[in-house]
C-alpha positions as CSV (number, residue, x, y, z in Angstrom):
1,X,84.5,3.9,85.3
2,X,85.5,7.5,85.5
3,X,83.9,10.8,84.4
4,X,86.2,10.9,81.4
5,X,84.7,7.8,80.0
6,X,81.2,9.2,79.9
7,X,79.7,10.7,76.7
8,X,78.7,14.4,76.5
9,X,75.9,14.4,79.1
10,X,74.5,17.7,77.7
11,X,74.2,16.1,74.3
12,X,72.5,13.1,75.9
13,X,69.9,15.3,77.6
14,X,69.2,17.0,74.3
15,X,68.8,13.6,72.5
16,X,65.7,12.7,74.5
17,X,62.3,14.1,73.6
18,X,60.0,14.5,76.7
19,X,56.3,14.9,76.8
20,X,54.0,15.1,79.8
21,X,50.2,14.9,80.3
22,X,48.2,15.3,83.5
23,X,44.4,15.0,84.0
24,X,42.8,15.9,87.3
25,X,40.3,13.2,88.3
26,X,39.5,14.7,91.7
27,X,41.0,12.1,94.0
28,X,43.9,11.3,91.6
29,X,45.9,12.8,88.8
30,X,46.2,10.6,85.7
31,X,49.7,11.3,84.5
32,X,52.0,10.3,81.7
33,X,55.7,10.9,81.3
34,X,56.9,9.9,77.8
35,X,60.5,9.7,76.5
36,X,61.9,8.9,73.1
37,X,65.5,8.5,71.9
38,X,67.1,7.3,68.7
39,X,70.1,4.9,69.0
40,X,72.6,3.8,66.4
41,X,71.8,0.1,66.7
42,X,69.4,-2.4,65.3
43,X,65.9,-3.0,66.8
44,X,67.1,-6.6,67.5
45,X,70.0,-5.4,69.6
46,X,68.0,-2.7,71.4
47,X,65.3,-5.3,72.2
48,X,68.0,-7.6,73.7
49,X,69.4,-4.7,75.7
50,X,66.0,-3.9,77.1
51,X,64.7,-7.4,77.8
52,X,67.5,-9.7,78.9
53,X,68.8,-9.7,82.5
54,X,72.5,-9.7,81.6
55,X,72.2,-6.7,79.3
56,X,69.8,-4.8,81.7
57,X,72.4,-5.2,84.5
58,X,75.0,-3.4,82.4
59,X,73.0,-0.2,82.0
60,X,69.8,-0.2,84.1
61,X,70.0,-2.5,87.2
62,X,69.9,-6.1,88.4
63,X,66.6,-7.7,87.3
64,X,65.5,-11.1,88.5
65,X,62.3,-13.1,87.8
66,X,60.7,-14.4,84.7
67,X,61.1,-11.9,81.9
68,X,58.4,-13.5,79.7
69,X,54.7,-12.8,79.1
70,X,52.9,-13.1,82.5
71,X,56.1,-13.4,84.4
72,X,57.0,-11.5,87.5
73,X,60.1,-9.4,87.7
74,X,62.0,-7.5,90.4
75,X,64.5,-4.7,89.9
76,X,67.0,-4.6,92.8
77,X,66.4,-1.5,94.9
78,X,63.7,-0.3,92.6
79,X,60.4,-1.6,91.3
80,X,58.7,-5.0,90.7
81,X,55.7,-6.1,88.7
82,X,54.3,-8.3,86.0
83,X,54.9,-8.5,82.2
84,X,51.4,-7.7,80.9
85,X,52.1,-7.9,77.1
86,X,55.1,-8.8,75.0
87,X,55.4,-8.5,71.2
88,X,59.1,-9.1,70.3
89,X,60.9,-7.3,69.1
90,X,58.7,-4.2,69.1
91,X,56.9,-3.7,72.4
92,X,56.1,-4.8,75.9
93,X,54.1,-3.5,78.9
94,X,54.6,-3.9,82.6
95,X,53.0,-3.1,85.8
96,X,55.4,-1.1,87.9
97,X,55.0,-1.4,91.7
98,X,57.2,0.9,93.8
99,X,56.3,0.9,97.5
100,X,52.5,0.7,97.7
101,X,51.9,2.5,94.4
102,X,51.3,0.7,91.1
103,X,51.8,2.4,87.8
104,X,52.3,1.2,84.2
105,X,55.2,1.1,81.8
106,X,54.9,0.8,78.0
107,X,58.0,0.3,75.9
108,X,58.1,0.4,72.1
109,X,60.9,0.0,69.6
110,X,60.8,1.3,66.1
111,X,63.1,0.9,63.2
112,X,64.3,4.3,61.9
113,X,66.9,3.1,59.4
114,X,69.4,0.3,59.0
115,X,71.3,0.0,62.3
116,X,69.2,2.8,63.8
117,X,66.2,2.5,66.1
118,X,63.9,4.5,68.3
119,X,63.1,3.7,71.9
120,X,59.8,5.0,73.3
121,X,59.1,4.7,77.0
122,X,55.8,5.9,78.6
123,X,55.3,5.8,82.3
124,X,51.6,6.3,83.3
125,X,49.5,6.1,86.4
126,X,47.0,7.6,88.8
127,X,49.0,9.7,91.2
128,X,48.1,11.3,94.5
129,X,47.4,15.0,93.7
130,X,49.4,16.4,96.5
131,X,52.5,14.5,95.5
132,X,52.1,15.4,91.9
133,X,51.8,19.1,92.8
134,X,54.8,18.8,95.1
135,X,57.2,17.0,92.7
136,X,55.7,16.9,89.2
137,X,57.0,14.7,86.4
138,X,60.6,15.0,87.3
139,X,60.1,12.6,90.2
140,X,60.1,9.7,87.7
141,X,61.7,11.6,84.8
142,X,65.2,12.1,86.4
143,X,65.5,8.4,87.1
144,X,64.5,7.6,83.5
145,X,67.0,10.1,82.2
146,X,69.7,8.4,84.2
147,X,68.6,5.1,82.8
148,X,68.7,6.4,79.2
149,X,72.2,7.8,79.8
150,X,73.3,4.4,80.9
151,X,71.8,2.8,77.8
152,X,73.4,5.3,75.5
153,X,76.8,4.7,77.1
154,X,76.3,0.9,77.0
155,X,75.4,1.0,73.3
156,X,78.2,3.4,72.4
157,X,81.1,2.0,74.4
158,X,80.0,-1.3,75.8
159,X,79.9,0.0,79.3
160,X,78.9,-2.6,81.9
161,X,77.5,-0.6,84.8
162,X,74.5,1.8,85.3
163,X,75.5,5.4,85.3
164,X,74.2,6.0,88.8
165,X,76.3,3.2,90.3
166,X,79.6,4.4,88.7
167,X,82.2,6.9,90.0
168,X,80.6,9.5,87.8
169,X,77.5,9.5,90.1
170,X,79.6,11.3,92.8
171,X,80.8,14.1,90.5
172,X,79.6,17.6,89.9
173,X,78.8,16.5,86.3
174,X,76.3,14.1,87.7
175,X,74.7,16.7,89.9
176,X,74.5,19.0,86.9
177,X,72.9,16.3,84.8
178,X,70.2,15.7,87.3
179,X,69.5,19.4,87.8
180,X,69.3,19.9,84.0
181,X,67.0,16.8,83.7
182,X,64.7,18.3,86.3
183,X,64.6,21.6,84.4
184,X,63.7,19.9,81.2
185,X,60.9,17.9,82.8
186,X,59.5,21.1,84.2
187,X,59.7,22.6,80.6
188,X,57.7,19.6,79.4
189,X,55.2,20.1,82.2
190,X,54.7,23.8,81.3
191,X,54.3,22.8,77.6
192,X,51.5,20.5,78.8
193,X,49.7,23.4,80.4
194,X,51.1,23.7,83.9
195,X,51.7,27.2,85.2
196,X,55.2,28.5,85.4
197,X,55.1,28.9,89.1
198,X,53.7,25.4,89.8
199,X,56.2,23.7,87.5
200,X,59.2,25.6,88.6
201,X,58.4,25.1,92.3
202,X,58.0,21.4,91.7
203,X,61.3,21.4,89.8
204,X,63.1,22.9,92.8
205,X,61.7,20.4,95.2
206,X,62.5,17.5,92.9
207,X,66.1,18.7,92.2
208,X,66.7,19.2,96.0
209,X,65.4,15.6,96.6
210,X,67.7,14.0,94.1
211,X,70.7,16.1,95.1
212,X,70.1,15.8,98.9
213,X,70.0,19.6,99.4
214,X,67.6,22.1,100.9
215,X,64.9,23.6,98.7
216,X,65.9,27.2,98.0
217,X,64.0,29.6,100.2
218,X,62.6,27.0,102.5
């Protein structure tokens, strides 16, 4: 897969609505990163793309385990957890264990029109306050933006590999995509009440982490 085969990534970033919430509990921060996007496909097709191992491997990653209510799953090189609820073809919830941290994922599908459906993803959890202040919502948000890019490409063109595993991932366009995703998550953080200084500082650290560069001014 080459860069020329990818859709307009700026258009993709603008196709996603992002909202953030954060509540300081003292010892933790209760956070939510929410993303929505409308796709030109049916709810049934979108459900299959989001819940079957062979389709997930084509845009998100290799998923093993029991993808049924109460089943345990594992995403290669990423998270693992348990399917907590499942109401096909409209919603499911998962525990999301990454390292020693457990957060929660809610996925909803909504019919918009014939052959058009909306995907809503909400990633929530109680986060260490220092880490939240250091990286903000972009720490998980950039990864989800990459996933939604892969899903858009899969649904539009039949692509069979996640965006971040393709040749495109090594291009300047990919670096720009991650930088712009980080900026947009900082925008959402500011809209949720974070100060400009705090959100932009977290944005710079998160962008540097994803790009493997030094934080400006450090």
